[in-house]
Wavefront OBJ file of the C-alpha trace (Angstrom):
o trace
v 46.925 100.457 -9.370
v 49.076 103.024 -7.524
v 46.629 102.881 -4.449
v 46.867 98.966 -4.345
v 50.637 99.301 -4.282
v 50.508 102.005 -1.552
v 48.308 99.764 0.618
v 50.416 96.785 -0.232
v 53.682 98.519 0.963
v 52.624 101.047 3.636
v 49.623 99.477 5.294
v 51.489 96.754 7.193
v 54.077 99.275 8.322
v 51.287 101.714 9.489
v 49.554 98.809 11.290
v 52.696 97.738 13.067
v 53.388 101.416 14.099
v 49.764 101.682 15.450
v 49.717 98.289 17.265
v 53.123 98.760 18.610
v 52.120 102.083 20.017
v 49.065 100.575 21.687
v 50.983 97.748 23.189
v 53.681 100.123 24.431
v 50.989 102.298 26.056
v 49.252 99.417 27.509
v 52.487 98.040 28.922
v 53.133 101.547 30.500
v 49.732 101.503 31.899
v 50.054 98.144 33.383
v 53.410 99.052 35.031
v 51.933 102.226 36.539
v 48.880 100.127 37.820
v 51.380 97.727 39.440
v 53.474 100.594 40.799
v 50.358 102.194 42.232
v 49.451 98.849 43.999
v 52.926 98.545 45.417
v 52.761 102.062 46.641
v 49.426 101.543 48.239
v 50.583 98.326 49.770
v 53.618 100.131 51.233
v 51.474 102.931 52.712
v 49.078 100.286 54.107
v 52.081 98.503 55.898
v 53.323 101.873 57.215
v 49.907 102.730 58.521
v 49.329 99.273 60.087
v 52.661 99.596 61.966
v 52.410 103.258 63.017
v 48.535 103.976 63.683
v 46.221 102.931 66.429
v 43.669 100.649 64.753
v 41.348 100.587 67.706
v 37.796 101.241 66.391
v 38.587 100.348 62.908
v 36.192 97.675 61.819
v 37.542 94.069 61.126
v 35.602 94.111 57.718
v 37.371 97.278 56.752
v 40.854 95.997 57.623
v 40.211 92.606 55.926
v 38.838 94.169 52.760
v 41.959 96.471 52.496
v 44.193 93.405 52.848
v 42.174 91.680 50.191
v 42.445 94.562 47.870
v 46.245 94.490 48.031
v 46.297 90.745 47.826
v 44.223 90.668 44.642
v 46.560 93.309 43.050
v 44.396 96.147 43.695
v 41.517 95.502 41.202
v 39.820 98.521 39.676
v 36.197 98.538 40.702
v 36.690 97.034 44.015
v 34.998 99.126 46.612
v 35.473 99.293 50.495
v 32.774 100.981 52.582
v 34.291 102.965 55.416
v 31.523 103.018 58.161
v 32.852 103.845 61.570
v 34.614 107.248 62.203
v 37.825 105.331 62.540
v 37.378 103.510 59.190
v 36.638 106.966 57.671
v 39.812 108.497 59.270
v 41.809 105.601 57.982
v 40.365 105.860 54.510
v 40.996 109.612 54.461
v 44.631 109.041 55.617
v 45.224 106.349 52.877
v 43.623 108.593 50.257
v 46.126 111.459 51.152
v 49.072 109.180 51.272
v 48.145 107.705 47.828
v 47.805 111.262 46.334
v 51.182 112.245 47.870
v 52.589 109.419 45.616
v 51.018 110.885 42.465
v 47.972 108.708 42.355
v 44.608 110.125 41.619
v 42.037 109.878 44.439
v 40.042 107.566 42.282
v 42.694 104.741 42.775
v 41.791 104.014 46.326
v 39.133 101.555 46.791
v 36.795 103.574 49.036
v 33.148 103.924 48.287
v 29.823 102.835 49.650
v 26.562 101.821 47.825
v 24.072 104.592 47.512
l 1 2 3 4 5 6 7 8 9 10 11 12 13 14 15 16 17 18 19 20 21 22 23 24 25 26 27 28 29 30 31 32 33 34 35 36 37 38 39 40 41 42 43 44 45 46 47 48 49 50 51 52 53 54 55 56 57 58 59 60 61 62 63 64 65 66 67 68 69 70 71 72 73 74 75 76 77 78 79 80 81 82 83 84 85 86 87 88 89 90 91 92 93 94 95 96 97 98 99 100 101 102 103 104 105 106 107 108 109 110 111 112
């Protein structure tokens, strides 16, 4: 009987604490994801305004713009092919890391 009373009284409170913590952590994660995308977008705009894009492939440029427009979806990959694509990918990776993002955030990767 005491066990049933305990579950009746405390289980709902523990559940609320557990769910509330998960929701709070999820909201913080979503905020950081949005912030990372905003930072990447700002870096992209700075790079477009200040760097010579000669030699950067149209496909690489278009896919980066799409990555930002779609909200920087996880799992989207952009393959840097030309030396200029690779240089730009490296620059964006360093800029992202300078903002506190892991290098895994950037969308660069090629199929095997």
